[in-house]
BAMARPA-584777 format. One record per residue: residue number from 1; residue in one letter; x, y, z of N, C-alpha, C in turn. Coordinates in pm, 1 decimal, padded with zeros to 6 digits. Last residue first. Example, Ala and Ser with C-alpha at 12.3 -4.5 7.8 and 13.67 -1.06 7.14 Angstrom:
% BAMARPA-584777
<pt 2 'S' <01285.0 -00225.0 00708.0> <01367.0 -00106.0 00714.0> <01290.0 00003.0 00787.0>>
<pt 1 'A' <01319.0 -00569.0 00780.0> <01230.0 -00450.0 00780.0> <01320.0 -00330.0 00780.0>>
***
This chain:
% BAMARPA-584777
<pt 115 'P' <00616.9 00415.1 -00684.8> <00601.2 00272.7 -00645.4> <00560.4 00265.7 -00513.1>>
<pt 114 'V' <00456.5 00656.7 -00795.7> <00511.8 00647.9 -00695.9> <00526.4 00470.8 -00700.4>>
<pt 113 'E' <00268.8 00734.1 -00994.3> <00381.9 00759.2 -01024.3> <00485.9 00715.3 -00948.7>>
<pt 112 'G' <-00037.7 00680.1 -00954.5> <00028.2 00569.9 -01014.0> <00192.0 00581.0 -01046.5>>
<pt 111 'R' <-00189.3 00918.9 -00866.3> <-00175.9 00856.8 -01019.1> <-00125.2 00782.9 -01063.0>>
<pt 110 'M' <-00139.3 00901.7 -00573.1> <-00280.6 00872.4 -00631.4> <-00275.1 00874.7 -00804.5>>
<pt 109 'E' <00157.7 00959.2 -00595.3> <00104.7 00808.9 -00541.3> <-00045.8 00789.4 -00597.9>>
<pt 108 'E' <00118.6 01215.4 -00643.3> <00186.8 01121.3 -00733.2> <00145.2 00994.7 -00699.7>>
<pt 107 'W' <00040.8 01360.0 -00435.2> <-00048.4 01341.5 -00591.7> <-00000.3 01242.2 -00677.6>>
<pt 106 'S' <00211.5 01244.6 -00245.4> <00087.8 01205.5 -00250.3> <-00002.0 01220.8 -00370.5>>
<pt 105 'K' <00373.6 01415.3 -00348.3> <00454.9 01282.2 -00288.3> <00326.1 01206.6 -00324.5>>
<pt 104 'L' <00279.6 01677.6 -00322.0> <00318.5 01650.7 -00436.1> <00322.3 01491.6 -00424.0>>
<pt 103 'A' <00244.2 01715.4 -00024.8> <00154.7 01692.5 -00154.3> <00157.8 01612.7 -00266.8>>
<pt 102 'R' <00535.7 01719.4 00030.3> <00459.4 01560.9 00099.5> <00311.7 01579.9 -00001.3>>
<pt 101 'R' <00568.7 01958.9 -00077.4> <00652.9 01831.8 -00086.0> <00565.2 01717.1 -00048.0>>
<pt 100 'I' <00406.9 02116.8 00068.3> <00375.6 02092.3 -00071.1> <00442.3 01986.5 -00102.4>>
<pt 99 'H' <00495.4 02099.8 00321.8> <00355.0 02064.7 00314.5> <00350.5 02037.7 00139.4>>
<pt 98 'P' <00720.0 02274.2 00302.3> <00739.2 02059.1 00319.7> <00599.8 01983.3 00307.2>>
<pt 97 'I' <00637.1 02495.3 00223.7> <00725.1 02428.0 00089.4> <00719.6 02287.4 00166.1>>
<pt 96 'T' <00479.7 02658.1 00368.9> <00416.7 02565.4 00325.7> <00529.8 02457.5 00248.4>>
<pt 95 'I' <00676.8 02845.7 00464.1> <00683.7 02751.9 00559.5> <00575.0 02625.1 00511.5>>
<pt 94 'S' <00695.6 03031.1 00319.8> <00806.5 02909.9 00268.8> <00767.2 02814.7 00384.7>>
<pt 93 'G' <00373.0 03114.2 00237.5> <00492.3 03165.8 00259.3> <00561.0 03047.7 00263.0>>
<pt 92 'G' <00062.6 03121.4 00197.4> <00145.8 03101.9 00342.1> <00278.6 03113.9 00353.5>>
<pt 91 'V' <00045.0 03281.4 -00056.4> <-00036.0 03287.9 00056.9> <-00000.7 03265.3 00206.8>>
<pt 90 'V' <00218.7 03132.3 -00179.0> <00210.0 03296.5 -00220.4> <00147.5 03330.6 -00046.0>>
<pt 89 'L' <00138.9 02844.2 -00164.6> <00292.3 02891.6 -00133.5> <00283.9 03061.5 -00097.8>>
<pt 88 'G' <-00124.9 02870.6 -00264.0> <-00081.9 02808.8 -00133.9> <00053.6 02867.2 -00068.1>>
<pt 87 'I' <-00082.1 02896.5 -00523.9> <-00140.2 02986.2 -00425.5> <-00133.3 02999.4 -00272.2>>
<pt 86 'D' <00067.6 02637.5 -00580.8> <00150.6 02786.7 -00587.3> <00066.7 02900.6 -00511.2>>
<pt 85 'L' <-00130.1 02499.7 -00550.5> <-00021.3 02480.5 -00455.2> <00032.9 02619.7 -00449.2>>
<pt 84 'V' <-00280.5 02558.5 -00772.6> <-00349.9 02574.7 -00654.7> <-00212.4 02543.6 -00534.5>>
<pt 83 'E' <-00084.8 02505.1 -00954.0> <-00122.6 02663.6 -00957.4> <-00183.2 02682.1 -00799.2>>
<pt 82 'I' <-00072.3 02209.1 -00929.0> <00063.0 02295.0 -00908.1> <-00015.9 02454.3 -00901.8>>
<pt 81 'I' <-00354.2 02160.1 -01009.1> <-00301.5 02097.8 -00862.0> <-00172.5 02215.6 -00849.1>>
<pt 80 'E' <-00372.4 02210.0 -01252.0> <-00459.2 02293.1 -01192.2> <-00401.2 02254.4 -01059.4>>
<pt 79 'A' <-00191.1 02039.3 -01393.4> <-00145.9 02135.3 -01397.1> <-00224.8 02249.0 -01274.9>>
<pt 78 'E' <-00331.4 01770.8 -01316.0> <-00173.4 01828.4 -01224.7> <-00161.2 01975.0 -01260.1>>
<pt 77 'S' <-00674.5 01820.0 -01284.0> <-00549.3 01815.3 -01349.8> <-00419.2 01832.3 -01265.0>>
<pt 76 'V' <-00906.7 01677.1 -01106.6> <-00853.0 01793.3 -01119.1> <-00695.2 01768.1 -01200.5>>
<pt 75 'N' <-01138.5 01472.6 -01090.9> <-01040.7 01490.8 -01188.8> <-00988.6 01633.4 -01224.0>>
<pt 74 'A' <-01229.7 01432.5 -00863.7> <-01315.5 01543.2 -00903.6> <-01222.5 01579.1 -01080.6>>
<pt 73 'K' <-01055.3 01298.6 -00725.1> <-01170.1 01195.7 -00752.0> <-01259.8 01313.2 -00847.9>>
<pt 72 'H' <-00866.2 01448.4 -00685.2> <-00809.7 01370.2 -00768.4> <-00950.5 01275.2 -00837.4>>
<pt 71 'C' <-00966.3 01604.0 -00495.4> <-00939.0 01669.7 -00607.5> <-00921.1 01546.6 -00733.1>>
<pt 70 'Q' <-00985.2 01434.6 -00281.3> <-01121.9 01487.0 -00327.6> <-01086.8 01532.9 -00491.8>>
<pt 69 'V' <-00731.2 01366.0 -00247.6> <-00804.8 01279.9 -00289.1> <-00971.8 01334.1 -00335.6>>
<pt 68 'L' <-00684.2 01618.2 -00140.8> <-00602.9 01599.5 -00262.9> <-00670.4 01465.6 -00327.4>>
<pt 67 'H' <-00853.4 01675.6 00124.9> <-00884.9 01763.9 -00065.0> <-00764.5 01681.0 -00133.0>>
<pt 66 'Y' <-00682.3 01478.1 00255.9> <-00811.3 01472.2 00220.9> <-00841.2 01514.4 00070.6>>
<pt 65 'N' <-00404.4 01575.8 00229.2> <-00425.0 01495.0 00177.3> <-00600.2 01424.7 00139.3>>
<pt 64 'I' <-00492.0 01828.4 00403.0> <-00418.1 01879.6 00252.9> <-00441.6 01731.8 00164.9>>
<pt 63 'C' <-00562.5 01709.9 00631.9> <-00659.0 01770.8 00572.6> <-00635.1 01810.0 00392.0>>
<pt 62 'D' <-00343.3 01613.1 00704.0> <-00418.3 01517.9 00690.9> <-00529.9 01564.1 00654.1>>
<pt 61 'D' <-00162.8 01843.6 00715.7> <-00109.3 01697.4 00633.4> <-00244.3 01652.6 00610.5>>
<pt 60 'C' <-00219.5 02141.1 00725.5> <-00298.4 02048.0 00801.0> <-00258.3 01918.3 00717.4>>
<pt 59 'R' <-00160.4 02426.6 00689.7> <-00052.0 02335.1 00743.8> <-00094.2 02201.2 00835.3>>
<pt 58 'L' <-00286.8 02616.7 00648.1> <-00317.2 02607.4 00750.0> <-00206.2 02481.5 00818.5>>
<pt 57 'V' <-00236.1 02606.1 00382.7> <-00208.0 02757.4 00422.4> <-00229.8 02697.5 00595.2>>
<pt 56 'L' <-00330.0 02374.1 00294.5> <-00202.6 02370.5 00277.4> <-00130.3 02542.7 00376.4>>
<pt 55 'S' <-00595.4 02401.7 00337.8> <-00526.1 02301.2 00427.9> <-00415.3 02365.0 00436.0>>
<pt 54 'A' <-00645.8 02656.4 00160.0> <-00710.2 02648.0 00276.0> <-00600.0 02546.3 00391.7>>
<pt 53 'V' <-00585.2 02493.6 -00059.4> <-00510.1 02587.8 -00038.4> <-00539.1 02630.2 00089.2>>
<pt 52 'L' <-00824.0 02265.5 -00045.3> <-00650.6 02227.7 -00078.1> <-00586.8 02333.0 -00041.0>>
<pt 51 'G' <-01017.8 02428.2 -00073.3> <-01026.3 02358.4 00072.5> <-00880.8 02312.8 00074.0>>
<pt 50 'L' <-01022.4 02490.6 -00328.3> <-01057.1 02601.6 -00244.3> <-00993.8 02524.3 -00096.0>>
<pt 49 'M' <-01063.2 02252.4 -00420.9> <-00938.6 02325.1 -00491.7> <-00894.5 02421.8 -00401.1>>
<pt 48 'E' <-01300.9 02180.2 -00390.3> <-01200.1 02122.9 -00316.5> <-01071.6 02155.7 -00348.9>>
<pt 47 'K' <-01468.1 02395.1 -00535.2> <-01468.8 02409.1 -00382.4> <-01310.2 02310.7 -00299.7>>
<pt 46 'Q' <-01409.5 02326.4 -00765.3> <-01327.8 02418.1 -00756.6> <-01332.7 02424.5 -00588.8>>
<pt 45 'K' <-01556.0 02066.5 -00752.5> <-01438.2 02055.9 -00776.9> <-01357.6 02225.6 -00757.9>>
<pt 44 'A' <-01802.3 02167.6 -00724.6> <-01773.8 02113.0 -00623.8> <-01588.1 02084.7 -00621.3>>
<pt 43 'P' <-01878.3 02511.6 -00854.4> <-01854.9 02382.0 -00881.0> <-01797.8 02289.1 -00755.5>>
<pt 42 'L' <-02041.6 02766.1 -00715.2> <-01909.1 02731.7 -00721.1> <-01930.4 02558.2 -00729.0>>
<pt 41 'A' <-02309.7 02778.1 -00633.0> <-02272.6 02866.4 -00730.0> <-02117.5 02856.5 -00784.8>>
<pt 40 'G' <-02260.0 02434.8 -00609.5> <-02375.1 02530.3 -00583.4> <-02329.0 02664.4 -00681.5>>
<pt 39 'D' <-02214.6 02092.5 -00503.1> <-02193.0 02188.4 -00615.0> <-02324.2 02299.7 -00567.8>>
<pt 38 'E' <-02055.7 02057.6 -00210.6> <-02155.8 02004.7 -00288.9> <-02130.8 02136.2 -00380.6>>
<pt 37 'Y' <-01903.3 02146.9 00046.9> <-01840.7 02123.5 -00077.8> <-01935.6 02058.9 -00193.5>>
<pt 36 'A' <-02103.7 02211.3 00220.2> <-02011.4 02310.4 00182.1> <-01934.2 02265.5 00059.7>>
<pt 35 'K' <-02176.6 01966.1 00315.9> <-02273.1 02042.2 00222.2> <-02200.5 02125.5 00190.7>>
<pt 34 'G' <-01977.0 01877.8 00487.6> <-02012.2 01771.2 00381.4> <-02108.7 01858.2 00277.3>>
<pt 33 'D' <-02009.0 02052.5 00691.8> <-01869.5 02045.0 00613.1> <-01870.5 01984.0 00481.2>>
<pt 32 'L' <-02277.7 02009.8 00805.9> <-02259.3 02138.3 00769.5> <-02134.2 02112.8 00619.2>>
<pt 31 'N' <-02207.2 01731.7 00889.6> <-02305.3 01750.2 00773.3> <-02278.9 01882.6 00715.8>>
<pt 30 'L' <-02049.0 01827.4 01097.2> <-02004.5 01739.8 00996.5> <-02058.7 01717.0 00858.8>>
<pt 29 'F' <-02211.5 01945.8 01255.6> <-02073.8 02023.0 01188.5> <-02009.4 01950.7 01041.7>>
<pt 28 'R' <-02404.4 01751.5 01341.4> <-02438.3 01882.7 01235.7> <-02329.1 01973.3 01174.1>>
<pt 27 'K' <-02278.4 01600.1 01439.8> <-02304.4 01539.2 01352.0> <-02329.3 01680.2 01265.2>>
<pt 26 'M' <-02169.9 01735.0 01669.4> <-02040.8 01723.1 01568.9> <-02103.8 01658.4 01466.1>>
<pt 25 'N' <-02410.5 01800.6 01798.7> <-02324.3 01915.7 01770.0> <-02219.7 01866.8 01661.1>>
<pt 24 'T' <-02498.4 01521.7 01891.6> <-02566.7 01634.7 01768.4> <-02470.3 01748.3 01735.3>>
<pt 23 'D' <-02203.2 01320.9 01901.9> <-02374.4 01411.9 01939.7> <-02384.7 01467.3 01849.0>>
<pt 22 'A' <-02026.2 01035.9 01811.9> <-02076.8 01196.0 01777.8> <-02195.7 01241.4 01829.8>>
<pt 21 'K' <-01915.6 00790.0 01804.0> <-01935.7 00873.5 01931.1> <-02006.0 00990.7 01936.1>>
<pt 20 'S' <-01948.4 00705.2 01567.2> <-02014.5 00631.8 01629.5> <-02025.4 00661.8 01789.2>>
<pt 19 'L' <-01803.8 00918.0 01410.7> <-01961.1 00889.0 01373.8> <-02045.4 00807.1 01538.6>>
<pt 18 'M' <-01526.3 00806.8 01493.3> <-01610.1 00947.3 01558.1> <-01739.4 00945.5 01527.2>>
<pt 17 'L' <-01521.7 00578.7 01407.8> <-01516.8 00611.3 01553.7> <-01574.0 00700.0 01580.6>>
<pt 16 'E' <-01553.9 00634.1 01116.3> <-01631.5 00527.8 01170.8> <-01618.5 00581.1 01310.5>>
<pt 15 'A' <-01302.3 00786.2 01107.9> <-01428.0 00870.6 01099.5> <-01540.7 00765.3 01140.9>>
<pt 14 'L' <-01127.6 00602.1 01165.3> <-01142.1 00702.2 01245.9> <-01250.4 00782.6 01257.4>>
<pt 13 'K' <-01168.5 00445.6 00921.1> <-01159.7 00407.3 01005.6> <-01179.0 00509.6 01127.8>>
<pt 12 'E' <-01082.6 00644.1 00720.1> <-01220.5 00580.5 00731.3> <-01253.2 00527.0 00844.0>>
<pt 11 'R' <-00817.9 00691.2 00791.3> <-00894.8 00805.2 00802.9> <-01048.0 00741.1 00794.0>>
<pt 10 'E' <-00690.3 00460.3 00709.9> <-00692.1 00503.1 00863.4> <-00805.7 00629.5 00888.4>>
<pt 9 'K' <-00728.3 00484.8 00441.5> <-00762.6 00330.9 00524.4> <-00791.7 00386.2 00656.2>>
<pt 8 'Q' <-00619.4 00710.9 00355.6> <-00736.5 00690.6 00325.9> <-00814.9 00576.3 00440.2>>
<pt 7 'F' <-00312.7 00638.2 00455.1> <-00410.8 00750.4 00479.8> <-00543.6 00734.9 00462.2>>
<pt 6 'D' <-00260.7 00445.7 00292.1> <-00292.5 00414.3 00426.7> <-00344.1 00497.5 00505.2>>
<pt 5 'A' <-00279.5 00556.5 00043.1> <-00385.0 00424.9 00100.2> <-00374.0 00441.1 00221.6>>
<pt 4 'I' <-00044.0 00744.3 00066.7> <-00198.1 00800.7 00017.2> <-00308.7 00658.5 00087.5>>
<pt 3 'E' <00131.8 00554.7 00096.8> <00127.3 00624.0 00171.9> <-00007.9 00711.5 00197.0>>
<pt 2 'T' <00017.1 00240.6 -00069.7> <00103.8 00348.2 -00065.6> <00068.1 00431.6 00067.1>>
<pt 1 'M' <00065.6 -00138.5 -00014.1> <-00004.4 -00035.4 00017.4> <00095.8 00099.0 00001.7>>
***
């Protein structure tokens, strides 16, 4: 398995645990989070790219990987990913560079370019 596949498996397991323990407030927040990324005035694909930029600037590797997976599912191109990461770098500064490196590794794994 790749690191991104391991991430996805672990995330699913932990999401199930969270849902099994979630109270009304957690469930409402999770519902809001899911709805925010659905098609609306902005298409879901664009919203996932926005989520990726925000996650990069906040330096949350789990969030970055989650949005990379969603971007991959939404057929975001590599050129689009690079531009998204460029925006995150400009907004977040050089502290985002290690996260960009790991994001690119995850992206390549999803595309089958890393053994």
